[in-house]
C-alpha positions as CSV (number, residue, x, y, z in Angstrom):
1,M,-13.8,-63.0,21.9
2,G,-11.3,-60.3,20.9
3,K,-12.5,-60.3,17.3
4,I,-16.1,-59.8,18.4
5,F,-15.1,-56.9,20.7
6,N,-13.1,-55.3,17.8
7,L,-16.0,-55.7,15.4
8,A,-18.4,-54.2,17.9
9,L,-16.0,-51.3,18.6
10,T,-15.6,-50.6,14.9
11,W,-19.3,-50.7,14.4
12,L,-19.9,-48.2,17.2
13,M,-17.2,-45.8,16.0
14,T,-18.7,-45.9,12.5
15,L,-22.2,-45.3,13.8
16,S,-21.1,-42.3,15.9
17,M,-19.3,-40.8,12.8
18,V,-22.4,-41.3,10.7
19,T,-24.8,-39.8,13.2
20,A,-22.7,-36.9,14.2
21,V,-24.2,-33.6,13.1
22,I,-21.7,-31.0,11.8
23,K,-22.3,-27.7,13.5
24,V,-21.9,-24.5,11.5
25,T,-22.0,-21.1,13.3
26,C,-22.6,-18.0,11.1
27,I,-21.3,-14.8,12.6
28,G,-22.2,-11.4,11.0
29,D,-24.3,-8.3,10.6
30,S,-27.8,-7.9,9.0
31,I,-26.7,-9.8,5.9
32,T,-26.3,-12.8,8.1
33,E,-29.2,-12.1,10.4
34,G,-31.7,-11.5,7.6
35,G,-35.0,-9.8,8.3
36,A,-37.2,-7.2,6.6
37,C,-35.0,-6.7,3.6
38,V,-34.8,-10.4,2.6
39,P,-37.4,-13.1,2.9
40,E,-34.7,-15.7,3.9
41,S,-31.2,-15.2,5.3
42,Y,-28.3,-16.9,3.6
43,T,-28.1,-19.1,6.7
44,D,-31.6,-20.5,6.0
45,L,-30.5,-21.2,2.4
46,L,-27.3,-22.8,3.7
47,Q,-29.2,-25.1,6.0
48,D,-31.4,-26.2,3.1
49,Q,-28.4,-26.8,0.9
50,L,-26.4,-28.7,3.5
51,G,-29.2,-30.9,4.7
52,E,-29.8,-32.8,7.9
53,E,-26.2,-33.7,8.4
54,Y,-25.5,-30.1,9.4
55,S,-26.9,-27.7,12.0
56,V,-26.6,-24.1,11.0
57,L,-26.7,-21.5,13.8
58,N,-27.4,-17.9,12.8
59,V,-25.9,-15.4,15.3
60,G,-26.1,-12.4,13.0
61,A,-26.7,-9.0,14.6
62,G,-28.0,-6.2,12.3
63,G,-26.1,-2.9,12.0
64,R,-23.1,-4.1,14.0
65,T,-19.5,-3.4,13.3
66,M,-16.5,-5.7,13.7
67,L,-14.6,-2.9,15.4
68,K,-14.2,-3.5,19.1
69,Q,-14.6,0.2,19.8
70,G,-17.3,0.7,17.1
71,L,-19.8,3.5,17.8
72,L,-23.1,4.5,16.4
73,D,-23.4,8.3,15.8
74,G,-20.0,8.6,17.6
75,T,-21.6,7.9,21.0
76,Q,-23.4,4.5,21.3
77,P,-21.4,1.2,21.4
78,F,-22.4,-0.8,18.3
79,S,-19.7,-3.5,18.1
80,Y,-20.6,-7.1,17.4
81,W,-18.3,-7.9,20.2
82,D,-20.8,-6.4,22.7
83,T,-23.8,-8.6,21.6
84,D,-25.4,-11.6,23.2
85,N,-25.0,-13.2,19.8
86,W,-21.2,-13.0,20.1
87,Q,-21.5,-14.9,23.4
88,K,-23.8,-17.5,21.7
89,A,-21.1,-17.9,19.0
90,L,-18.4,-18.4,21.6
91,T,-20.3,-21.2,23.3
92,S,-21.7,-22.9,20.2
93,D,-18.8,-25.4,19.9
94,P,-18.9,-25.2,16.0
95,D,-17.1,-27.5,13.5
96,I,-17.2,-24.7,10.9
97,V,-17.5,-20.9,11.3
98,T,-18.5,-18.3,8.7
99,I,-17.9,-14.6,9.3
100,M,-19.6,-11.8,7.4
101,L,-18.7,-8.6,9.1
102,G,-17.4,-5.3,7.8
103,T,-20.3,-4.0,5.7
104,N,-21.1,-1.4,8.4
105,D,-17.4,-0.4,8.8
106,A,-17.1,1.9,5.8
């Protein structure tokens, strides 16, 4: 009986490892978000390349800075840290994270 239980447990553990989707969260600015300037974002291409074993979440926010006190025109808060996408990234429970921020910080 013990051998059957061990065999069943091993099979279930193997099955759960095979069916688990690896979650990738992509944080960034417009390069991550995509939009009018590009037909596909790099996150779309990444999902295509990685396949069904992965789930790629795009939480890019165009025009944002990585600076916590980043301002647009010196007056409007424009930090990525203030976006809903940042909150989505925090709760996404990823296995892998990519960060593409800094382009708007020059």
